[in-house]
N, C-alpha and C positions, 0 to 999 in steps of 0.2 A: 620580844614575844615570838615563839616559834609558830609556824603556820602549818595548816593542813590543806593541801591542794588536791582537789578531785580532778580538775581538768588541766592536765599537763600539756606540754607542747604536742605530744603524740596523739592527743585527743581533740586537736583543733578541728572544727567542723563536725564534731560528734553530735548526733541527734538522739533524743530520748528513745526513738524507735530501736536504736542499736541495742538497748537493754534486752530486747526480746531475743536477740541473737546471743548475747553474752549469758543471759540467765537460762540455764539448761536444767530440765528436770525439776522435781519437787524438792526444793532446798529445805533442809531442816532448819527451823528458826527458833526452836526452843533451846535456851542456853544450857539447861541441864542435860538435855539429850545430846547436844554437840559435845559437851564435856565427857559424857559417858562413852560416846563413839570414839573419842580421841584417846581414851585410856590405852596404854600399851599392853593389851591382852589379846589372846587368840583363843576364844571359846565360842564356837558356833551356836551352842545351845543357849547360852545366856543372851546372845544377840537375837536369836529367834524369840526368846521370851520378851525381850525389850520391844522388838518390833510388833509383836502381837498386842502388847498393852498400848503402845503408841497408836496403833491403828484404830483403837476405840474412838479417838477424837475425830478421825476421818468419817467414821460411821455416824457419829453423833451429829456432825455438820449436815449430813444428808438425812438425818432421822431414820437411819436404817438399823433399827433396834435388833432385828433378827440376825443381822450380820455380825453383831457384837458377840453372839453366841459362839461363832466359829473362832473368833479371836480368843475367847476364854477357853475353849476346848484346846486350842493350840498351846496356850499358856499352861493349862493343867497337864497336858502331855509332857511338856518339858520338865515341870516340877515333879511329876510322878515317874513315868517311864524313863525320863532323861535325867533323873536326879543324880545318878552316878557320874554322868558326863559333866554336870555342873561342878560336882565336888572334885572331879579329877584335876581341876586347875587351881584348887585351893591348897596351900601349904598345910601340913598336918597340924601345926599349932593353931591354925585359924579354923579348923574344921568345925568345932563346936559352935562358933559364931555363925558359920555358913549354914549349918543345920538349922539353927534357930531362925535365920532369915528365910530359909526355904519353907519352914513350917508356917511362919507368919504370912508369907506370900500365898501359900495354899489356902490358909484360912481367909485371907483377903479376897481371893478369887470367888469364894462362896459368898462373901459379903457383898461384893460388887454385883454378883449375879442377882441377889435379892433386890438391890437398888434398881437394877435395870428393869426388873419386873414391874416396878412402880413408874417407870419412864421419867424419873427425876434426873434431868440433864445436869443440873448444877452439882448435885450430890455425886453423880457418876464421874464428872470431871475431877472433883476433889478426891474421890477414892482412887481414880486412875493415877493421879499425881502421887498419892501416897504409896501406891504399889510400885510405881517407877522409881521413886526414891529408894525403896527397899532393894530394887534390882541394882540401882547404882551402888548401894552399900555392898551388895554381893560382888559386883564387879571390882570394887576397890580392894576387896579381899584377895582377888586374883592377881593383883599387881605384885610382882616380886622384883625387888631391886630397882635400879634406875636404868632406862633402856639404852642410853648411849653416853659416851664421854664428851663433855663440852670441850672444844678446842682449848689447848693450853694458853693461847694468847689472851683468853678472857678470864684467866685465873685471878687477875687483879680486881675483878668485879664480883659483887655478891651474886650467888646463884640460888635459885629455888629448885631443889631436887625433889619435886613432888607438887602438892597443891597447898594453898593457904586461903583462908577466908578472911576478908577484911570488912569491917563495919565502919561506915562513914556517916557521921552526923552532920547534917547541913541545917541552915536556917529554915529550910522548908520541909524537913523530914529526914528519915534515915534511908541509906542505901546499903545493900549488902552485895559484895562482889566475891566471886571465886577466881583466884589467880592460878593459872595453869603452868606450872613449871615443867610438866612433861613435854610441852610443845614449845615453850619460850622460857627456858631456865634463866637466861641472862636478863631479859627484859622483865620477867616476873620477879626475879631476885632483886633487881634494882628497885622496883616499886615497893615490894614488901619491906626491904631494908629502909627505905625512906619513910614508909608508914611507921615502922618500928622506932625510928628516930624522932617521930613527931614532926617531921618536916612539913607535912601538909596542914597541920593544925593552924587554923586562923587564916589560911590563904583564900583568896577570892577565886571564883570561876571567872577567868579573864577573857574568854572569847566564846561567842555563841553564834552559830549559823542555824537559822530556823529549821532547815530541812535535814541537816545531817550531823552537826557536831556540837558538843559542849566541852570546852577545854579548861583545864586547871593546872596548877603546879608551877606557875611563874613566880619566883620569889621576889621580894622587894629588892631594889637596887639595879645595877647594870647587868648582872649575870642573868642569862636566860635559863639557867639550870642550877644543879647542885654543885657547890664547891666543896670538895672533900676536905675536911679540916686536917686530915693526916698529911695530905700532899699539897694543900692550898691550890689545887687545880680543879678545873671543870671536869666532872665525871661524864665522859662521853659514852653513850650506849649504842651499840651497833644494831642495824636492822637484823631481825631474826625471824625467819619464816620456815616452819616445818611443813613440807608438802606431803600429802598422803602418799604412802608407799616409799618415801625416802627414809634412810636410816638416821640422817642428821639434818638439823635445820640449815637453811641457806643463810650465810652471813655476808655482810659487806656490800651486797648489791641487791636491788629490787628484782623481783621475778620479771618485771617488764624489761629491765636492762639485760637480763639473761635470755630474753626471748621466750620465756616460759609463760606465755600469755594465758593459756587455758589450764595450767596446773592448779590443782585445788589444795589450798592450805588445810591442815588438820583442824585448825580453829580459825574459821573465816569470819568475815564481816556479815554473817547471816542473821544475827540476832540483834534486836533492839537493845542497846546498852552494851554492845561489844566495847571493850577497853583497848586502847592502843597507844603507842608512844608517839607523841608529836615530835617533829624534827624540822630542821631547815629544809626548804623546798629543794635545794640543790645538794644536800648532803644526807644520804641515808644512814650515815653513822654519826650524826651530830646531835641525836636526841639526848636527853638527860632526865630531868624531873617532870617535865610537862607531859601530860597525858590527855586523852580525850575520850569521851563517851560518844559512840556512833549511833545516830538515830536514822536508820536507813529510810530512804524514800522509795516507794514502789516503782516509780517511773525512772528516776534519775540514778539511784543506786540500789537496785533491787537485790534481795537475798539470792544467792547463787553466784554466778560469775559476774561480780560487779567491778566497778572501776577502782575500788580501794584494795581488793585482795592482792597480796603480794607486793604492795607499794608501801605499806606500813605494817609494823609488828603488832598483831593482836596478842595480848597476854592474859586476857580474862574476860569475864562476862558479869553483867548485872544479873542477879538472880532474885532479888527482892527490892521493891521500891520503884517500879516502873512509873507509877503515878507521880512520884516525887521528881524523878528525872524529867518527866514531861513539863513540870512547872519551873524547873531551875533555868536560870539564864545568866548572862554576864552581870557581875556585880553581886550575885548571891555568894554565900560563904561556906567553906568547909569549916565547921566548928572544931571537929576532931576526927581522926581516923585511927583505928587500932586493929591489930591482928587478933582475931578471936579464935583461930584454929590454924594449925600447920606451921607455926613458927619454928618448930624443930626441923622442918625441911629446908630452912634457910642456911646456906653454907657461906661462911664469912670469906672475904677476899684473902688471897695469899699475898703477902707483902713482897 
């Protein structure tokens, strides 16, 4: 069984108070928001629209209902006066879809305004999420092509050149995850390929640590990972971390080994239910089929600059089923896993 180690040799003597130093700023913890911000697009208007709608939750926490009005005015301005700037990033063949989304968002702003007048917090949260999902759909339309070339040395591994959605049925309920191939094409491709093969069907969750991980993907027998039937060899998957601002992911070494301690990954361990590749403690390139869900702890592994970022490859996030993940532990079972969207983004290995 592969292990996940939070406290490596370089963290001997580490105290929980150090988290306050490592965790800087207000980390984004919503998995869908992280995925939206990590899309390979450059459109300031859509980011302004997204931030305006996200800020509604901050105002709700403080019961600052009047301040939400400014957020809605900002959003309306982008959708109205800034409409052309939004559409400028949309390819011509997708323009009708984008126009329809902008119209739905405009209508939705008026609908949430009416909800806010009644001061219904729950309904406001639900409508805000619906609008942010529409913004996410609009941002997806702005993505053109794939942003970089994966190094040739990994052509023998499956690659996810885009995103895919996986639905996992467990004995305690269903989990839905989004796998991000824009940031982790090799790790994401490996996972989606194994799901598509039915590899995880019937496997147990084989390790659980109360405060931070739930691990699965250990097959029966002596192998700690996937044995490729074409080669009869262990499929080893490299560490893969895309840092914000970098053109390519880092392969082969952890950010810690490279001395890049404060660099921020594009998809970090900020969200409850972040998914990452398990690996041997002393080999960043020895992962295979075993993965883990990360359940961050506010003191030991807080969202932001925590002790996991850059040491393991995050390749996706849980987006539905948090209450199920909270209940799962070692000995529970994955009944089945299937790709329900994005399988066309999976690129087969080159022999």
